[in-house]
C-alpha positions as CSV (number, residue, x, y, z in Angstrom):
1,M,-39.7,-5.3,22.9
2,D,-38.1,-8.0,24.9
3,D,-34.7,-9.8,24.8
4,S,-36.2,-12.8,23.1
5,E,-36.1,-10.9,19.9
6,V,-32.3,-10.5,20.1
7,S,-30.4,-13.3,18.5
8,L,-26.8,-14.0,17.8
9,G,-26.0,-15.8,14.4
10,D,-23.3,-18.4,13.9
11,D,-21.2,-15.7,12.2
12,M,-21.5,-13.5,15.3
13,T,-24.0,-11.1,13.7
14,L,-26.5,-9.6,16.1
15,D,-30.0,-9.7,14.9
16,Y,-32.7,-7.2,16.2
17,V,-35.0,-7.0,13.3
18,I,-37.9,-4.6,13.1
19,R,-40.3,-4.7,10.1
20,V,-41.2,-1.5,8.3
21,D,-44.9,-2.5,8.7
22,D,-44.5,-2.5,12.5
23,V,-43.5,1.1,12.7
24,P,-46.5,3.5,12.9
25,P,-46.5,6.9,11.1
26,T,-45.6,8.6,14.5
27,G,-42.5,6.3,14.8
28,R,-41.6,3.9,17.7
29,D,-38.9,3.3,20.2
30,A,-36.8,0.2,20.4
31,A,-34.4,-0.8,23.1
32,F,-32.5,-3.9,24.1
33,E,-29.6,-5.0,26.3
34,L,-27.5,-8.0,25.6
35,P,-27.8,-10.9,28.1
36,E,-24.6,-12.3,29.6
37,E,-24.2,-15.3,27.3
38,M,-24.4,-13.0,24.2
39,R,-21.9,-10.5,25.7
40,D,-19.5,-13.4,26.4
41,A,-19.7,-14.5,22.8
42,M,-19.3,-10.8,21.6
43,T,-15.9,-10.5,23.4
44,Q,-14.5,-12.8,20.8
45,R,-15.9,-10.7,18.0
46,F,-14.6,-7.4,19.5
47,G,-11.3,-8.8,20.6
48,V,-11.7,-7.6,24.3
49,R,-11.3,-9.4,27.6
50,N,-14.7,-8.6,28.9
51,L,-18.0,-6.9,27.9
52,D,-19.7,-5.8,31.0
53,V,-22.8,-4.1,29.5
54,L,-24.1,-3.4,26.1
55,K,-27.3,-1.5,25.6
56,V,-29.0,0.0,22.5
57,D,-31.8,2.7,22.6
58,A,-33.2,3.6,19.2
59,R,-36.0,5.6,17.6
60,L,-37.5,4.4,14.3
61,V,-39.5,6.6,12.0
62,T,-41.0,5.8,8.5
63,L,-39.8,8.0,5.7
64,D,-42.4,6.5,3.3
65,K,-44.1,3.1,2.9
66,E,-40.8,1.4,2.2
67,C,-38.0,3.3,4.2
68,L,-37.0,3.8,7.8
69,H,-34.9,6.3,9.5
70,V,-33.2,5.1,12.7
71,T,-31.4,7.3,15.3
72,G,-30.1,6.0,18.5
73,T,-27.3,5.4,21.0
74,V,-25.2,2.3,21.8
75,K,-23.6,2.1,25.2
76,G,-21.2,-0.4,26.7
77,R,-18.4,-1.1,29.0
78,I,-15.3,-3.1,27.9
79,E,-12.2,-4.5,29.5
80,Q,-9.0,-4.4,27.6
81,I,-5.2,-4.7,28.4
82,C,-3.3,-1.5,28.5
83,G,-0.7,-1.5,25.7
84,I,1.9,0.1,28.0
85,T,1.5,-1.3,31.5
86,L,-0.1,-4.6,30.4
87,E,-2.7,-4.3,33.2
88,P,-6.5,-4.6,32.7
89,I,-8.4,-1.3,32.1
90,W,-12.1,-0.6,31.7
91,T,-13.5,1.8,28.9
92,D,-16.9,3.2,28.8
93,I,-18.3,3.6,25.3
94,S,-21.3,5.7,24.4
95,Q,-21.9,6.5,20.7
96,S,-24.8,8.0,18.8
97,F,-25.8,6.6,15.4
98,S,-28.2,7.5,12.5
99,A,-29.0,5.5,9.4
100,E,-31.5,5.1,6.8
101,F,-32.9,1.7,5.7
102,Q,-34.1,1.3,2.1
103,P,-35.3,-1.6,-0.1
104,E,-32.5,-3.4,-1.9
105,S,-33.7,-2.2,-5.3
106,M,-33.4,1.4,-4.2
107,V,-29.9,0.9,-2.6
108,A,-28.6,-0.7,-5.8
109,K,-29.4,2.5,-7.7
110,F,-27.6,4.7,-5.2
111,V,-24.5,6.1,-6.9
112,I,-21.8,8.1,-5.1
113,P,-19.3,10.0,-7.1
114,D,-15.6,8.8,-6.7
115,D,-14.5,12.0,-5.0
116,D,-17.4,12.0,-2.4
117,F,-16.2,10.6,0.9
118,E,-18.9,12.2,3.0
119,T,-22.1,10.7,1.7
120,D,-23.3,7.6,3.5
121,V,-24.9,4.7,1.5
122,P,-28.3,3.7,3.1
123,E,-28.5,0.4,4.8
124,T,-30.5,-2.4,3.0
125,L,-33.9,-3.7,4.2
126,Q,-34.0,-7.4,4.2
127,D,-37.4,-8.7,3.4
128,G,-39.0,-5.3,4.5
129,A,-37.2,-5.4,7.9
130,A,-34.3,-3.3,9.4
131,N,-31.6,-5.1,11.5
132,I,-30.7,-2.4,14.0
133,G,-28.9,-4.9,16.1
134,E,-26.0,-5.4,13.6
135,L,-26.0,-1.7,12.8
136,A,-25.5,-0.9,16.5
137,M,-22.7,-3.5,16.9
138,Q,-20.8,-2.1,13.9
139,V,-21.0,1.4,15.4
140,F,-19.9,0.1,18.8
141,A,-16.9,-1.9,17.3
142,M,-15.7,1.3,15.6
143,E,-15.4,3.0,19.0
144,I,-13.3,0.3,20.7
145,P,-9.7,1.7,21.2
146,T,-7.2,-0.1,19.0
147,Y,-4.3,0.8,21.3
148,P,-5.8,1.1,24.8
149,R,-3.9,2.7,27.5
150,Q,-4.5,3.8,31.1
151,E,-5.3,7.4,31.6
152,G,-2.1,9.5,32.3
153,V,0.3,6.8,31.2
154,A,2.7,7.5,28.4
155,F,5.2,5.3,26.5
156,N,8.8,6.1,27.4
157,A,11.2,4.6,24.9
158,G,14.2,5.3,27.1
159,A,12.8,3.2,29.9
160,A,12.4,0.4,27.5
161,G,16.2,-0.1,27.4
162,A,16.8,1.4,24.0
163,E,20.5,1.7,23.4
164,A,22.3,4.2,21.2
165,P,23.0,2.8,17.7
166,V,26.5,1.6,17.1
167,S,28.2,3.3,14.2
168,P,29.9,1.2,11.7
169,F,33.0,3.5,12.0
170,S,33.4,3.0,15.7
171,V,36.0,0.3,15.0
172,L,38.2,2.9,13.4
173,A,38.0,5.0,16.6
174,D,39.3,2.0,18.5
175,F,42.1,1.5,15.9
176,Y,43.3,5.1,16.3
177,K,43.4,4.6,20.2
178,A,45.6,1.5,19.7
179,N,48.2,3.5,17.6
180,P,48.3,7.1,19.2
181,G,51.6,8.0,17.6
182,N,51.0,6.8,14.2
183,D,51.2,9.8,11.9
184,D,51.5,7.9,8.6
185,T,48.0,8.8,7.5
């Protein structure tokens, strides 16, 4: 598979589509790396300063004539601003993923009890094809640190100039100091 099969939609979804019919019974490998112009566009989607590299390696296996099982790894390197020092930092991300793709008619019948938070709903095949590009981007986005910070750096509230709170009764202390001999209380 070559990079020409990777495309970026107007809504910033990444399409790397593989049809169920193109996966032999023994399975197949799929891999892609985003070209520079797509990485530049994805920085806006991910809310990062820079996306140096983004690669996806996946293995697709048919479960039956209509379903696919996908396992893989998404790897990338992002630049963000440290929330404490305000200096740029680089973060390497490597995350495995696994998903099952089923036809829309099967996914619509999938019911999860209200108290089951562990079960994953299968991904939907669109016209008999699995979009592993968007799946990988969603997995990658979940691994981006929300509050990035440099290694070994900790927030120190005292250094930020935090002052002790002023008591509303502090005025009374000043009043007593102004009248030291007043015993009329």
